[in-house]
N, C-alpha and C positions, 0 to 999 in steps of 0.2 A: 721656730722662725729660721729660714735658711740664711746661711752666712753670706754676706755680700763680699765678694772678692774683687780686688783691683782688676780693672780691665786691661788685658794685654793690648798694647797699641804698637803698630808697626811704624816704620819711618815716615810713610806718607801721612798717616794719621797724626803723628807728632808734628810734622811740618804744618799741617792745617791748623792744629791747635796753637802753634807758635804765631802764625800769621793772624789768627783770630785774637790772640792775646795782645799783639802789637796794635791792631785796630782798636781794641778796647782801651788800651793805654791812651791813645790820642783822643778818643771820644770822651773819656772821663776827665781828662785834663781840661778839655774845653768846657765840659759841664761844671767842673769845680770853679773855673775862672768866672764864668757867667753866673753861677749859682750864688757866689759870695756877694755879688753886686746887689745893693739895695737891702741886704739883710742887716748889715752892721755898718758903722761909720768907716770912712775910707782908710783910716789908720789901722783898723783891725781886719781889713779885708785879706791881706796876705796870710795872716794866721788862720782865719776861717777857711780860706781857699786850700791851704795845705792840709788842714784837718779833713775837709771833705774829700780831697784827692786821695789821702791815705786810706780813708774809710772805704771809698768806692773801689780802690785797687785791691785791698786785702780781701774784702768780702766778695767782690766780683770774681777774682781769680779763684777764691774758694768755691763759689758756685759753679764755675766752669770745671774745676777739678772734680767736684762731687757729681756733677751731671754727666760729664763726658768720660771721666776716668774712674768713676766709682770709688773715689778716695773717701775713706771713712773719717779721716782727720785732715781735711784739706788745708786748714790754716797752719797746722803743725808741719805738714808736708811741704809747705812753701818755704820753710826755714824758720818760722816763728814758733819754735818748740820751747816751751817753758820747762826745760829739763833741768836736772840738777847742775848747778854751776853756771847757769846762763847769765846771771848778773856779773860773775867774775869774767866771763868772756867779753861782755859789753864793757866792763871796766878796763880790761886789757886793751881793747880797741881804742877807747878814749885816750888812754895813756900813750898808745902808739901814735894816734893822730896828733896829739899835743906835742909829742917829741918831734914829729916831722915839721910842725909849724915852728918850733923853737930852732931847729936846724936851719930853716929858711930865714928866720928873723935875725939870728946872730950875725950873719954877714952884713945885713943892712945896718945894724947898730955899729959894727966895727968899721965899715967903709964910709958911712956918712952920718948915721944917726937918725933918730926919730924925734919929731916934735910932737909931744903928747898934750892933748887938751882933755882935761878931766872935769866932769860935771858931778857934783855931789847932791843934787836935788833929789827929793824922794820920788818925783815923777820919773826922772831918768832911771832910777833903780827899778821902778815898776816896769818900765819898758825893757829893762835888761832881762828880766825873767820872761817877758812875753817874746822877746827875740830868741831866747834860749829854746822855748817851746816851739817856735817857728822852725828853727834849724833842726830840732829833733824830729819833727814831723816831715820836713822836706827831705832829709836824708833817709828816713825810713821809707818814704814813698819811692825813692830812687833804688833802694835795695830790693824792695818787692818787685819793682818793674824790671830791673836788669839782672837780678840774681835770684829771683823767685821762680814762679811757674814758667815764664818764657824761657829762662835759661835751662830749666830741666828738660823741656821739650826739645830745645836746640841740641842738647847733649845727646838725646836719643837719635837725632837725625845725623849729626856729623861728628860726634865725639866731644870730649871735654875740652881739649886744647883748641880745636877750630872754633867751637862755640864761644869759648872765652875770648878769643881774638876777634871774632865777628861782633859780639856785643860790645866789646871795648871800643872798637872802631866806630860803631854806631853811637856810642855814648860821646865820643869825641866830636863826631860830626854834628850832633845835636847842640853841643856847646859852642861849636864853631859858628853857629848862626847868630850868636849874641853880638851886640854892638861892641866894637873895638876888639873883637877876638882876633887872634893871630895864629901863626903856625906854632908858636911856643905854647899858647893856651890849648891848642888841640893836642899837642904832644903830652902836656901835663895831664889832661883829662884822660887820654888813652892809657898812660902809665898808671894813673890812679885807679881806673877801672880794672886794669889787670891785677893790681895789688888787692883790690877788694874781692875780685873773683877768686883769686888764689886763697884768700882768707876764708871765703865760703866753702870752697872745695876741701880745704883742710879740716874744717869743723862741721860741714854739712848743716850749718845754721847761719842766720843773718845777723846774729848778735855781734860777732867780732867785726865784720865789715861795716855794719852800722856804726859801731863805736869808733872805728878808724875815721870814717868820713865825718861823723859829728865832731870828733875831737879836732880834726884838721880844719873844718870850716868854722866852728864856734869859737875856737881859741883865737883864730886870726881876727875875727870880727869883734868878739866881746872882750877879749883880754888884751889884744894889741891894737885894736881900732883900725885895722887895715881894710881896704875894699875887698869885696867878694864878687868876682865876675863883673867888675865895673861898677858895682853898687857900694857906696860908702856910707849909706844912711841906716845901716842895720843897728849900730850901737849908739845909744844916747849917753852912755857914761864915758866911754873912752873914744877919742878921735885922734888919729895919728897922721902926720905928714912925713913922708920919707925924703931924705936928702941923698940917698945912694943912687947908683946908676940904674938905668932902665933894665938892664939885663938881670940885675939882682932883685929889683922890686917888682918888675912887671908893669911899671907906670900906673896910670889910673885904673887899669884893669885889675891890678892886684897880683899877688903871688901866683895866681892861676895862669898868668901869662909870662912867668919867669922861667928861663932855662935852668936856673939854679934849683927851682922847685921840681923840675923834671928830673934832675940828677938826684935830688933827695928822695923822690918816689922810687927810683931804681935802687938806691942804697937801702931803702926800707924793706925791700922784698926778702933778702936773705934773713934779716932779723925777724920778720914776721913768720917766715917759714920755720926758723929755729924755735921761736916761742910757741908754735902750735904743734910741736912734735908729739906731745902726749895726747892732745886732743885729736890729732890725726890718727894716732894708733887706736884710740878709743872708738872713733866713729867711722873710720875707713877700713878697719880690719875685715878681711873676708869672712863671710859666714860659712862655717864648716858644715858640709852636708854629710849626714850619716851614710855609711856604705857597708857592704858585706851582707852576711846572713843575719836577719833579726833574731835575737835571743831574748827569751823571757827570763831576766835575771832573778825576778822574784820567785818564779816557779822553781828555778834551779836551786835557789837558796832554801826554799821549803823542802825540796827533796833531800838536800844535803842535811838539813836539820833533822828531818824525820829519820834518816838513816843513822844519824849519830845518837839520837835519843831513844830509839826503839829498843825494848828489852831483848836480850839474847834468847833466841829460841833453841831448844834442844836439837842437836844434829840428828837428822833422820838418815840412817844408813840405808843404802839401797839393798834390795833383796838380790841375792846371788843364787842362781840356779846351777846345781852341780850335775852335770850329765855323766853317764857311765862311759868308761873307756871302751872303744870298739874292740871286740874279741870274737874269736871263732867259737868259744865255749858258750853255750846257751845259758841264759840267766836262770837261776833256780826259781821254782814256783812254790806256792804255799804248801802243797802236799809234800814236796821234797823236804822242806824245812821242818815240818812236823814229824816226818818219818824217823824211826830210830836209826842211829848211825851204824854202819857196817865197818868193822875194824879189820876183817880178814883181807887177804890179798886179792881175793876174787872180786871184792867190791870195787877195786880200782880198774877192773877190766870192763870196758863198756859192753862188750859182747855178753859177758856173764850177767850183767845187770839186765840186759834185754831178755835173756833166756828166762831168768827168774820171774820177770814181769809176765 
């Protein structure tokens, strides 16, 4: 079976995929909102809507990546990679989001205080877990939409930093359409989006940014009883009324509309950057490409082994041919060698030898 390789996509193709993914986002958002109506009672509609929205986004983007880009693992390549340590990354994000919420709540307590209303009924605690599931699904959907497949294609078109700025501004603009939104709320959401995008780029996964946003939202609503984007009906267990100034609390809109929250987001960036140093080294290190002349190390090792273990062969000395020295005296022949030797002086005269012959 031939291997399916990822398809190389140019900037124009990546731009088309980004626009298609954006249209798909708005389409499934509408489908999820209307699909939840009539299926469950009104109190459960938000939870079902977020579940449908997350499901359609994840598997819809996976289908797009598999069909258009030939991605073998499209869900993993969106950033939902269940790799070793992914729970630790999510836990780190939840702790960071909770810390940002605490930094924003402490000035409220010190400057004016919080009036807390606590409910201990079993029904309220049941809704507590339902609201936690709602926030988990809602924040996961936002991560997939703004830091998943669309962001990856935007990076291919304009690069990492411009893509991060563009999607962060779009995130702030979408939240600016909410009732009672302000310039402060838009600034807070843009800063939050930049923080979450940085967390994704440092880890190349959605677990850390999802944990940060879930910790930031769920801790304010479920632990402190504060409104979220103008909605104060998320928590049935804890409800709080703030007595501090509007600039610190954000008024009825919540900390999302507070300039202090905007400052807290900016202060959190260097801490998140520092905390992800090892993860960035692990998942952003450049891939080393082999170069030079290919060498078969196994064959070289075998030759070296054979040469070392081969028995010593007897040395074969080369044959040496000895040639006569050039001389004017003719070489003797066999008849001369067999003839009797002449000892008189006449035998030394060549002319006498010739006469005798």
